C-alpha positions as semicolon CSV with decimal commas, in nm:
position;residue;x (nm);y (nm);z (nm)
1;M;2,054;5,017;2,780
2;K;1,779;5,044;2,504
3;V;1,542;4,824;2,692
4;L;1,593;5,029;3,014
5;A;1,520;5,342;2,820
6;L;1,199;5,237;2,656
7;W;1,106;5,096;3,023
8;A;1,166;5,431;3,145
9;A;0,949;5,571;2,891
10;L;0,672;5,346;2,937
11;A;0,682;5,398;3,290
12;A;0,679;5,774;3,289
13;G;0,405;5,770;3,085
14;T;0,184;5,530;3,269
15;A;0,274;5,758;3,596
16;V;0,178;6,052;3,418
17;I;-0,124;5,940;3,240
18;G;-0,251;5,793;3,569
19;L;-0,237;6,154;3,738
20;I;-0,513;6,238;3,480
21;P;-0,880;6,167;3,599
22;F;-0,992;6,002;3,249
23;Q;-1,253;5,784;3,434
24;P;-1,394;5,764;3,783
25;A;-1,208;5,537;4,003
26;P;-1,417;5,240;4,059
27;A;-1,580;5,126;4,387
28;G;-1,490;4,855;4,604
29;A;-1,205;4,687;4,739
30;V;-0,859;4,713;4,522
31;D;-0,645;4,394;4,574
32;G;-0,369;4,245;4,369
33;P;-0,014;4,087;4,469
34;L;0,179;4,410;4,411
35;G;0,157;4,787;4,526
36;P;0,066;5,037;4,254
37;V;0,434;5,125;4,221
38;A;0,553;4,786;4,207
39;A;0,280;4,676;3,947
40;L;0,389;5,011;3,780
41;L;0,728;4,884;3,736
42;A;0,694;4,522;3,663
43;V;0,412;4,560;3,396
44;N;0,623;4,828;3,190
45;A;0,928;4,628;3,234
46;L;0,737;4,310;3,076
47;A;0,605;4,544;2,785
48;A;0,953;4,691;2,722
49;L;1,127;4,302;2,694
50;V;0,851;4,231;2,433
51;L;0,811;4,536;2,256
52;A;1,200;4,545;2,238
53;G;1,218;4,224;2,081
54;L;0,930;4,309;1,801
55;A;1,091;4,656;1,739
56;A;1,462;4,503;1,697
57;R;1,386;4,275;1,429
58;L;1,105;4,492;1,216
59;S;1,251;4,538;0,866
60;V;1,050;4,821;0,773
61;A;1,166;5,185;0,812
62;G;1,005;5,539;0,834
63;W;0,645;5,593;0,967
64;R;0,571;5,229;0,923
65;R;0,779;5,108;1,237
66;P;0,574;5,316;1,503
67;A;0,264;5,252;1,316
68;I;0,320;4,862;1,337
69;L;0,419;4,882;1,719
70;F;0,148;5,108;1,794
71;A;-0,109;4,883;1,645
72;V;0,024;4,565;1,830
73;L;0,072;4,751;2,192
74;F;-0,265;4,931;2,160
75;S;-0,467;4,656;2,026
76;V;-0,333;4,375;2,246
77;E;-0,306;4,579;2,551
78;T;-0,605;4,798;2,558
79;G;-0,831;4,760;2,266
80;L;-0,909;4,382;2,249
81;S;-0,924;4,367;2,642
82;L;-1,192;4,680;2,624
83;I;-1,398;4,485;2,368
84;E;-1,442;4,198;2,602
85;A;-1,454;4,413;2,909
86;A;-1,793;4,570;2,754
87;F;-1,920;4,251;2,657
88;F;-1,903;4,117;3,053
89;G;-2,024;4,437;3,175
90;D;-2,262;4,302;3,378
91;F;-1,986;4,114;3,579
92;V;-1,705;4,370;3,548
93;K;-1,913;4,675;3,631
94;I;-1,752;4,918;3,456
95;S;-1,917;5,225;3,268
96;A;-1,905;5,374;2,933
97;A;-1,710;5,680;3,070
98;G;-1,483;5,419;3,213
99;L;-1,427;5,231;2,926
100;A;-1,349;5,564;2,725
101;G;-1,137;5,682;2,978
102;M;-0,923;5,360;2,947
103;A;-0,931;5,382;2,575
104;I;-0,757;5,712;2,597
105;A;-0,486;5,634;2,834
106;G;-0,414;5,332;2,637
107;L;-0,385;5,570;2,297
108;I;-0,158;5,788;2,497
109;R;0,063;5,502;2,634
110;S;0,081;5,296;2,339
111;A;0,200;5,620;2,109
112;I;0,461;5,691;2,369
113;G;0,586;5,322;2,350
114;A;0,549;5,288;1,973
115;V;0,748;5,630;1,915
116;A;1,015;5,566;2,177
117;A;1,093;5,206;2,068
118;A;1,080;5,292;1,713
119;L;1,351;5,564;1,761
120;L;1,570;5,339;1,982
121;W;1,574;5,067;1,729
122;R;1,595;5,262;1,404
123;R;1,653;5,078;1,078
124;P;1,685;5,164;0,736
125;A;1,419;5,025;0,477
126;E;1,555;4,677;0,397
127;A;1,427;4,512;0,036
128;G;1,457;4,173;-0,007
129;V;1,684;4,091;0,296
130;A;1,788;3,734;0,290
131;G;1,623;3,519;0,563
132;V;1,296;3,766;0,555
133;V;1,002;3,540;0,483
134;R;0,672;3,667;0,347
135;P;0,323;3,551;0,454
136;T;0,255;3,296;0,177
137;L;-0,102;3,165;0,308
138;L;-0,303;3,457;0,403
139;T;-0,559;3,439;0,163
140;G;-0,943;3,509;0,274
141;L;-0,985;3,126;0,342
142;S;-0,660;3,136;0,585
143;F;-0,759;3,458;0,756
144;V;-1,114;3,288;0,828
145;L;-0,944;2,944;0,952
146;L;-0,712;3,127;1,161
147;A;-0,970;3,374;1,311
148;G;-1,158;3,044;1,416
149;L;-0,826;2,884;1,565
150;Y;-0,829;3,173;1,785
151;V;-1,168;3,083;1,880
152;I;-1,114;2,723;1,949
153;L;-0,778;2,821;2,171
154;Y;-1,003;3,080;2,336
155;F;-1,287;2,839;2,460
156;A;-1,025;2,525;2,508
157;A;-0,844;2,790;2,755
158;G;-1,152;2,881;2,929
159;A;-1,264;2,525;2,967
160;T;-0,934;2,404;3,109
161;V;-0,817;2,671;3,302
162;A;-1,075;2,942;3,385
163;W;-1,375;2,736;3,447
164;T;-1,215;2,500;3,654
165;S;-1,210;2,763;3,902
166;E;-1,472;2,793;4,143
167;V;-1,398;3,158;4,208
168;V;-1,424;3,214;3,810
169;R;-1,735;3,048;3,781
170;A;-1,898;3,250;4,087
171;F;-1,783;3,556;3,959
172;Y;-1,924;3,508;3,618
173;G;-2,256;3,354;3,786
174;D;-2,198;3,023;3,637
175;G;-2,237;3,145;3,293
176;M;-2,594;3,235;3,336
177;G;-2,675;3,538;3,123
178;I;-2,382;3,452;2,895
179;D;-2,524;3,355;2,552
180;P;-2,233;3,103;2,389
181;G;-2,333;3,207;2,022
182;T;-2,306;3,553;2,076
183;L;-1,969;3,528;2,278
184;A;-1,838;3,296;1,973
185;L;-1,912;3,557;1,714
186;L;-1,737;3,810;1,957
187;Q;-1,437;3,620;1,966
188;L;-1,424;3,559;1,596
189;G;-1,442;3,930;1,549
190;R;-1,120;3,942;1,807
191;G;-0,970;3,653;1,612
192;A;-0,972;3,861;1,296
193;V;-0,783;4,131;1,500
194;W;-0,529;3,907;1,622
195;T;-0,455;3,730;1,278
196;A;-0,432;4,057;1,119
197;L;-0,174;4,179;1,380
198;A;0,030;3,843;1,338
199;A;0,002;3,857;0,947
200;V;0,204;4,207;0,951
201;L;0,439;4,090;1,216
202;A;0,506;3,765;1,038
203;A;0,534;3,984;0,697
204;T;0,767;4,274;0,854
205;M;0,979;4,068;1,108
206;R;1,338;3,943;1,028
207;G;1,475;3,623;1,165
208;R;1,432;3,243;1,186
209;T;1,060;3,154;1,178
210;L;1,069;2,963;1,530
211;T;1,226;3,316;1,672
212;V;0,951;3,505;1,520
213;A;0,675;3,279;1,625
214;A;0,809;3,295;1,983
215;L;0,850;3,666;1,997
216;V;0,508;3,715;1,843
217;G;0,380;3,468;2,096
218;A;0,523;3,627;2,366
219;A;0,412;3,975;2,296
220;F;0,053;3,844;2,250
221;A;0,061;3,709;2,580
222;V;0,267;3,930;2,790
223;L;0,089;4,252;2,662
224;M;-0,237;4,128;2,723
225;A;-0,181;3,948;3,041
226;A;0,049;4,169;3,228
227;P;-0,191;4,458;3,315
228;L;-0,355;4,212;3,531
229;L;-0,098;4,257;3,795
230;Y;-0,215;4,618;3,874
231;P;-0,417;4,644;4,211
232;G;-0,777;4,684;4,100
233;A;-1,121;4,677;4,202
234;L;-1,321;4,563;3,882
235;I;-1,215;4,197;3,895
236;P;-1,094;4,031;4,220
237;W;-0,734;3,917;4,203
238;P;-0,834;3,538;4,284
239;V;-1,015;3,586;3,938
240;R;-0,751;3,782;3,792
241;Q;-0,493;3,566;3,841
242;V;-0,688;3,248;3,683
243;H;-0,721;3,486;3,362
244;L;-0,369;3,547;3,361
245;V;-0,268;3,182;3,332
246;E;-0,534;3,136;3,074
247;L;-0,426;3,449;2,850
248;V;-0,077;3,363;2,863
249;L;-0,137;3,007;2,735
250;A;-0,414;3,070;2,445
251;N;-0,237;3,412;2,348
252;F;0,105;3,252;2,327
253;V;0,001;2,949;2,149
254;F;-0,189;3,152;1,874
255;G;0,073;3,397;1,855
256;G;0,310;3,110;1,777
257;L;0,103;2,904;1,547
258;A;-0,023;3,194;1,334
259;V;0,328;3,295;1,232
260;L;0,434;2,917;1,171
261;I;0,160;2,903;0,945
262;L;0,167;3,253;0,758
263;R;0,549;3,214;0,704
264;R;0,574;2,873;0,542
265;R;0,806;2,871;0,259
266;V;0,689;2,825;-0,099
267;S;0,908;2,585;-0,298
């Protein structure tokens, strides 16, 4: 019942936000595997499932619960995606007003989802709970190494999944105009955000390390990839569906590995 309530809150919030003209509608044919209503229900159902998994295992109380959930939901679902959309603006054809509108809509929806999840899975503060493993390797060096790991996984998934697709290569002009060095630096910055999120979740979630790793990996994968199911005109569906597979693989592996590394026990 709690998951259904969270799903309803997310879906209602998304529907209401969709009625507000935050940004001009993009020109072009709208395509996708689902209609607007079906996509709204499916995307929010997936978000509710992974958000519930995180909220149910958070060991912190008070304002920190919604704050952590908001940071994860907004960063993964909206913020990190918009950073990349801005970089690939010549191909995606989205205006600054469009990016700002999506950011505002994401802020509102993430606030609704985070508060709803925190209220549905309320928990008193727990200090020294058995089984909680705090991060032991988040030094400056490990932070850089994990951010670098994200860059490696990003380019590996791009090379083995996205760039093997002819439609993806055509959409991005066969890579002409994309500077690899600049892209790598951008992904290193995004990797730092991913690492910070993984570190917070690894520190505050209860349970077996493998379970937490799977939950964090699933959240990173689903929250970023699921919105690609919405009908849209910015990126054609044949391109989006390849990116969907690419994101699920890279984000799940990174989230899981980051938690496994950060939650190693010290003897």
